[in-house]
C-alpha positions in Angstrom: -28.0 62.2 129.5 -30.6 62.8 133.4 -29.1 65.7 135.3 -28.3 64.0 138.7 -30.7 66.0 141.4 -29.2 65.3 144.7 -30.8 66.6 148.0 -29.2 69.8 148.3 -29.4 69.0 152.5 -27.3 66.0 152.5 -24.7 67.6 149.7 -21.0 65.8 150.8 -19.1 66.4 147.8 -18.9 70.0 146.5 -16.6 71.0 143.9 -16.2 75.3 143.5 -14.9 76.4 140.2 -13.9 79.4 140.8 -12.8 78.9 144.7 -10.9 82.0 144.9 -13.6 84.3 144.3 -14.5 86.8 147.5 -18.2 85.1 148.2 -16.7 81.7 146.6 -14.0 81.2 149.0 -16.5 81.7 152.1 -18.6 79.7 151.0 -16.1 76.8 150.7 -15.1 77.2 154.1 -18.4 77.2 155.8 -19.6 73.9 154.2 -16.1 72.4 155.3 -17.0 73.3 158.7 -20.0 71.8 158.0 -18.4 68.6 157.6 -18.6 68.0 153.8 -15.6 67.2 151.6 -14.8 70.4 149.4 -12.8 70.4 146.2 -12.2 73.7 144.1 -10.4 75.2 141.0 -9.2 78.5 140.5 -6.1 80.0 137.6 -5.7 82.7 139.7 -6.4 83.4 143.6 -4.8 86.7 145.7 -5.3 88.1 148.9 -7.1 87.2 151.5 -8.8 84.8 149.8 -5.5 83.2 149.3 -4.1 82.9 152.9 -7.8 81.6 153.7 -8.3 78.8 151.7 -4.8 77.6 152.6 -5.6 77.5 156.8 -9.1 75.8 156.3 -6.7 73.4 153.7 -8.6 74.2 150.7 -5.9 76.0 148.4 -5.6 73.9 145.4 -2.2 72.4 145.3 -2.0 74.4 141.4 -3.6 77.0 139.6 -5.8 76.0 137.2 -8.5 74.2 135.6 -8.8 70.4 135.6 -11.7 68.8 134.3 -10.9 65.5 135.8 -11.9 66.7 139.4 -15.4 66.2 138.1 -16.6 63.1 138.6 -20.3 61.5 139.3 -19.0 61.0 142.9 -19.7 64.5 143.3 -23.0 65.9 144.5 -22.9 69.5 144.1 -21.1 72.0 142.0 -21.1 75.5 142.5 -19.8 78.1 139.6 -18.4 80.7 140.3 -18.9 84.5 138.0 -15.2 84.6 137.9 -15.1 81.1 135.4 -16.5 81.5 131.8 -18.6 79.7 129.9 -16.6 77.6 128.1 -14.6 76.7 131.4 -13.0 73.2 130.4 -14.4 71.7 134.2 -17.8 73.1 133.6 -17.8 71.9 130.3 -16.9 68.4 131.6 -20.0 68.5 134.5 -21.9 69.5 132.1 -21.4 66.3 129.9 -21.5 64.5 132.9 -25.4 65.8 134.2 -23.9 67.0 137.9 -25.7 69.5 139.1 -24.6 72.7 139.0 -24.9 75.5 141.0 -25.0 79.5 141.2 -23.9 80.8 144.9 -26.5 82.2 145.4 -28.5 79.5 144.2 -27.1 77.1 146.1 -27.6 79.3 149.9 -31.0 78.9 148.8 -30.8 75.3 148.1 -29.2 74.6 151.6 -31.0 77.4 153.7 -35.1 76.4 152.7 -36.6 75.3 156.0 -34.4 78.9 157.4 -36.7 81.9 157.7 -34.5 84.0 155.7 -33.4 88.2 155.4 -32.4 89.6 152.7 -31.0 92.9 152.6 -30.9 94.4 149.8 -30.0 97.9 147.5 -27.5 99.4 145.7 -25.9 101.6 149.0 -25.4 100.1 152.1 -26.5 96.8 152.1 -23.2 95.4 153.8 -23.1 97.6 156.5 -27.5 97.1 157.6 -26.1 93.6 157.2 -23.1 94.0 159.3 -25.4 96.1 162.0 -27.3 93.6 162.7 -24.9 90.8 163.3 -23.7 93.3 165.6 -26.3 94.2 167.4 -27.2 89.8 167.2 -23.9 89.5 168.2 -23.8 91.2 171.5 -26.8 90.1 173.2 -25.6 86.1 171.8 -28.8 85.6 169.3 -27.7 83.1 167.4 -28.0 83.1 163.7 -26.6 82.3 160.2 -25.0 84.9 157.7 -23.5 85.3 154.4 -22.2 89.2 153.8 -19.5 90.3 151.0 -17.2 92.5 153.7 -15.0 91.7 156.3 -16.1 91.5 160.1 -13.7 92.9 163.2 -14.6 89.5 165.9 -15.8 87.3 162.8 -13.3 84.5 161.0 -15.5 84.0 158.3 -18.2 86.0 156.2 -20.4 83.0 155.7 -21.6 80.9 158.8 -23.7 77.5 158.2 -25.3 75.4 160.5 -28.4 72.6 161.1 -29.8 74.6 164.2 -30.2 78.0 163.9 -33.3 79.2 162.9 -32.9 82.5 160.7 -29.9 83.1 158.3 -28.9 86.5 156.8 -28.3 86.6 153.3 -27.2 90.0 151.9 -28.7 90.6 148.8 -26.7 91.1 145.4 -28.3 92.6 142.4 -25.4 91.4 139.4 -25.5 87.7 137.7 -26.5 84.7 140.0 -23.1 83.2 137.4 -22.1 82.8 133.9 -24.7 80.4 132.7 -27.5 82.0 135.0 -28.0 85.6 133.8 -31.0 86.5 137.0 -29.6 88.7 139.5 -28.5 86.7 142.7 -31.0 87.8 144.6 -33.6 86.4 142.8 -32.8 83.3 144.5 -33.2 84.0 147.8 -36.7 84.6 148.3 -37.4 86.2 151.4 -39.6 86.2 154.6 -38.0 89.8 156.0 -36.4 92.2 153.4 -35.1 95.7 153.0 -34.1 98.0 150.2 -32.3 100.7 151.4 -32.0 102.5 148.0 -31.9 102.6 143.8 -29.1 103.5 142.2 -27.8 102.5 139.1 -25.3 100.8 139.3 -23.5 97.2 136.5 -24.1 99.3 133.7 -22.5 96.2 131.9 -25.2 94.2 132.7 -28.2 97.1 132.8 -27.7 98.9 130.2 -30.9 101.3 131.3 -32.8 102.4 134.4 -35.4 100.4 133.7 -33.5 97.1 133.7 -31.4 98.0 136.6 -34.9 99.0 138.3 -36.8 96.1 137.1 -34.1 93.2 139.2 -35.4 95.3 142.5 -39.1 94.8 140.8 -38.7 91.6 141.0 -37.2 91.6 144.3 -40.3 92.9 145.8 -42.4 89.8 143.8 -39.8 86.9 145.0 -40.9 87.9 148.4 -42.9 84.8 150.2 -46.9 86.1 151.0 -47.3 87.4 154.1 -43.8 88.2 154.1 -42.2 92.1 155.4 -40.7 94.9 153.4 -38.7 97.3 155.4 -38.1 100.2 152.9 -36.2 103.8 152.7 -39.4 106.2 151.7 -36.8 108.4 151.6 -36.0 107.3 148.0 -38.7 108.4 145.7 -38.1 104.9 143.6 -38.1 102.5 146.3 -40.8 103.6 147.5 -42.7 103.6 144.3 -42.0 100.2 143.5 -43.3 99.2 147.4 -46.5 100.9 146.5 -47.3 100.2 143.8 -46.2 96.2 144.3 -49.7 94.0 144.5 -48.2 91.8 146.6 -49.3 90.3 149.5 -47.0 91.3 152.2 -46.3 93.8 154.8 -44.6 97.0 153.9 -42.7 99.0 156.6 -41.1 102.3 156.0 -38.6 103.6 157.1 -35.9 107.2 157.3 -32.8 108.7 158.2 -32.6 108.2 162.4 -32.3 111.6 163.9 -29.4 112.9 165.1 -26.7 115.5 165.8 -23.0 115.9 165.7 -20.9 117.2 168.4 -17.1 117.6 168.9 -16.3 115.2 165.4 -19.1 112.6 167.0 -22.6 111.6 166.0 -24.9 111.5 168.4 -28.4 109.3 167.8 -31.2 111.0 169.1 -33.3 108.2 171.5 -36.3 109.1 174.2 -33.1 108.8 177.0 -31.1 110.7 175.4 -28.1 111.0 173.3 -26.3 107.7 171.7 -22.6 108.4 170.9 -21.9 106.1 167.9 -18.3 105.3 166.3 -20.0 105.6 162.0 -21.2 108.7 161.4 -22.9 110.1 157.6 -26.6 110.8 156.9 -26.0 107.5 155.0 -25.2 105.1 158.0 -27.6 106.9 160.0 -30.4 106.0 157.0 -28.9 102.7 157.1 -29.4 102.2 161.5 -33.0 102.7 160.7 -33.6 99.4 158.8 -31.2 97.4 161.1 -33.2 98.4 164.1 -36.7 97.6 162.5 -35.0 93.9 161.5 -33.6 93.5 165.3 -37.2 94.3 166.2 -38.7 91.6 163.9 -36.1 88.3 165.1 -36.5 89.3 169.1 -34.4 92.4 170.0 -35.5 95.6 171.4 -35.7 99.0 170.8 -34.2 98.8 174.0 -31.3 96.3 173.8 -30.5 97.8 170.4 -29.3 101.1 171.5 -27.4 99.7 174.2 -25.3 97.2 171.3 -25.0 100.1 168.5 -21.9 102.5 169.6 -19.2 99.9 170.2 -20.9 99.1 165.8 -17.9 100.5 164.2 -18.8 99.9 160.8 -17.6 96.9 157.3 -14.1 96.7 157.0 -14.1 98.8 154.8 -17.0 101.5 154.9 -16.1 104.4 155.7 -13.4 102.9 158.1 -10.9 104.7 160.2 -7.7 103.3 159.3 -5.3 106.2 160.7 -5.9 109.3 162.8 -2.5 111.8 163.7 -3.0 114.7 165.5 -4.8 116.8 163.6 -5.3 114.3 160.6 -7.9 111.2 159.4 -7.8 108.9 156.8 -10.8 107.1 156.1 -10.8 104.4 153.4 -14.3 103.5 151.9 -15.9 100.8 149.2 -17.9 103.7 147.7 -17.7 103.5 144.0 -21.5 103.9 142.0 -21.9 107.8 141.9 -25.1 108.0 144.9 -22.6 106.2 146.8 -19.4 108.7 146.0 -21.6 111.5 147.2 -23.2 110.0 149.8 -19.6 109.4 150.8 -17.8 112.9 150.8 -20.7 114.7 152.0 -20.3 112.3 155.0 -17.2 113.2 156.1 -17.0 116.8 155.1 -20.5 117.4 157.7 -18.9 114.9 160.5 -15.9 117.1 160.0 -16.6 120.5 159.1 -13.6 122.6 160.0 -11.1 120.1 158.6 -9.6 120.2 155.1 -11.4 117.2 153.4 -8.9 116.1 150.7 -11.2 112.5 148.9 -9.5 110.7 146.4 -11.7 107.9 144.2 -10.1 105.3 142.0 -12.4 104.8 139.2 -12.6 100.7 138.7 -15.4 99.2 137.8 -16.7 98.4 134.8 -19.7 101.4 135.1 -17.2 103.7 136.7 -15.2 102.9 133.9 -17.6 103.9 130.9 -17.2 106.9 129.0 -21.1 107.0 128.6 -21.9 106.3 132.4 -19.2 108.8 133.9 -21.2 112.0 133.1 -23.2 110.4 136.1 -20.5 111.4 138.4 -21.4 114.7 138.0 -21.0 117.2 141.4 -20.5 113.7 143.7 -17.4 114.7 145.0 -18.4 119.2 145.4 -18.4 118.4 149.0 -14.9 117.6 149.5 -12.0 121.0 149.5 -9.7 119.0 147.1 -10.1 116.2 144.8 -8.1 113.8 142.9 -9.5 111.6 140.4 -7.5 108.6 139.5 -7.6 105.4 136.8 -5.0 103.2 135.6 -5.2 102.9 131.7 -4.3 99.2 131.9 -7.6 98.9 134.0 -9.3 100.0 130.6 -7.7 97.6 128.3 -8.5 94.6 130.5 -11.9 95.8 131.1 -11.6 95.9 126.9 -13.0 99.9 127.0 -12.3 102.6 125.4 -9.6 105.1 126.8 -11.0 107.9 128.6 -9.0 111.9 128.3 -8.8 113.6 131.7 -10.4 116.3 129.7 -13.6 113.8 130.1 -13.7 113.7 133.4 -13.0 117.0 134.6 -16.0 117.4 132.5 -17.8 115.1 134.4 -17.1 115.7 138.0 -16.6 119.6 137.3 -15.5 120.2 140.4 -13.2 123.2 140.5 -9.6 121.9 142.4 -9.1 118.1 140.4 -6.8 116.8 139.5 -6.0 113.4 137.1 -3.8 110.5 138.0 -3.4 107.2 135.2 -0.1 106.5 136.7 -0.2 105.1 140.1 3.3 105.9 141.0 2.9 109.9 140.4 -0.5 109.1 143.0 1.3 107.4 145.2 3.9 110.2 145.1 1.4 112.6 145.6 -0.3 111.5 148.8 2.9 110.1 150.6 4.4 113.5 150.5 1.9 115.8 151.2 1.1 118.1 154.3 -2.3 116.3 156.4 -2.5 119.1 158.8 -6.1 119.9 160.0 -7.1 117.4 157.0 -9.2 113.9 156.2 -8.2 111.4 154.3 -10.7 109.2 152.3 -9.7 107.0 150.2 -12.5 106.0 147.8 -12.9 102.4 145.9 -13.2 98.7 145.7 -10.1 98.5 143.8 -6.7 99.2 145.9 -5.2 102.3 143.4 -2.3 99.8 141.7 -0.7 98.4 144.9 -1.2 101.9 147.2 1.6 101.3 149.8 -0.6 101.9 152.8 1.4 101.6 156.0 3.5 104.3 153.9 0.4 106.7 153.6 0.2 106.2 157.2 3.3 107.1 157.8 3.0 110.2 156.0 -0.7 111.1 157.5 0.3 110.4 161.0 3.1 113.1 160.8 0.3 115.5 161.4 
């Protein structure tokens, strides 16, 4: 049967397979706000997606897959990564010859007429995107966007209009969908692009360093002729790819912004003096440099950038401060890949040199639970005075991973003051009973430490 190919700019009825995904539900809400008729299915949906979909009137009445929802009057079916290749709704859509989009493919189609800005990199892309949005919002510069984290002052992680000239997209190198193995960011074909750094991740998809790096090489080649690549020249892999590219684009390098730390506050050094910041760490000073370049390219001056950036507090779970006691601090960070763990731990220790730093890392992703990948974490938590590692054996079974031994974890991290936890209750009890006098507690994970009671932890920490 001939595939139905409606004009994506004229989509009226859209159905989401796996609507509860962190990105999928945000796009569904954005399309609904644009006046599209949106439906969706999923077999399980958790908060915050569940509450947001319910508030938007888009929460499926029943959990599960219902092929009868797939009808010929659908203009588009958007397929999320949570679905499988044999999903009943997907099979029905294929049978009917409906146009099936991956999430990034659909974003590209509805933004073909806009100037596309894509922020890519193994680390820092969410923060860079958030910094740019903050500065533009501060100066009331309108822009469409898609970002991978919750931001203070923004109701939804996706915002789409017909009128804005620019769209800012966080570019992920992971697979587009269960039936589309292209890296997501290869769909976007940016006019302006950033690569913040390259450090192998997603080992379940990219089995070698070369296969992972190749995605960024393809990304550079996908930048529109005459476009601009802003790249981190302090990253040797990024620099090599940027300088070797034969694409007819302008290449502009950036480095870590000059800064000082005084009494626990980071100051950005400018010609007009020090600018106090709410964020800290070498990696965030590098992110800031990238964000500055993009803001200038869309018409915000360096002076205007410096006016806005002090009030930027960070993206959700990106060195997010959860609590502060009299002499204690609690930070939560999304860090999970080795390079991210090392950069985040070092940033906290440098910012709080006089305090004890207790760094806690949950091994939660496919990569971090891979025995062959674990040695990549060697010395990544050395900056911490004490280190806790947690992994749940149940997660290994869910992700079909072989067992990890405590000894292999200890051998990999090689931290002199390391404790390994394999039971959530034991970790929770330990953290909720500690003395946090003059201590900074850094919690790093893309998971939730086996349903951590954050309020109980905050109460304990703020006693000190």
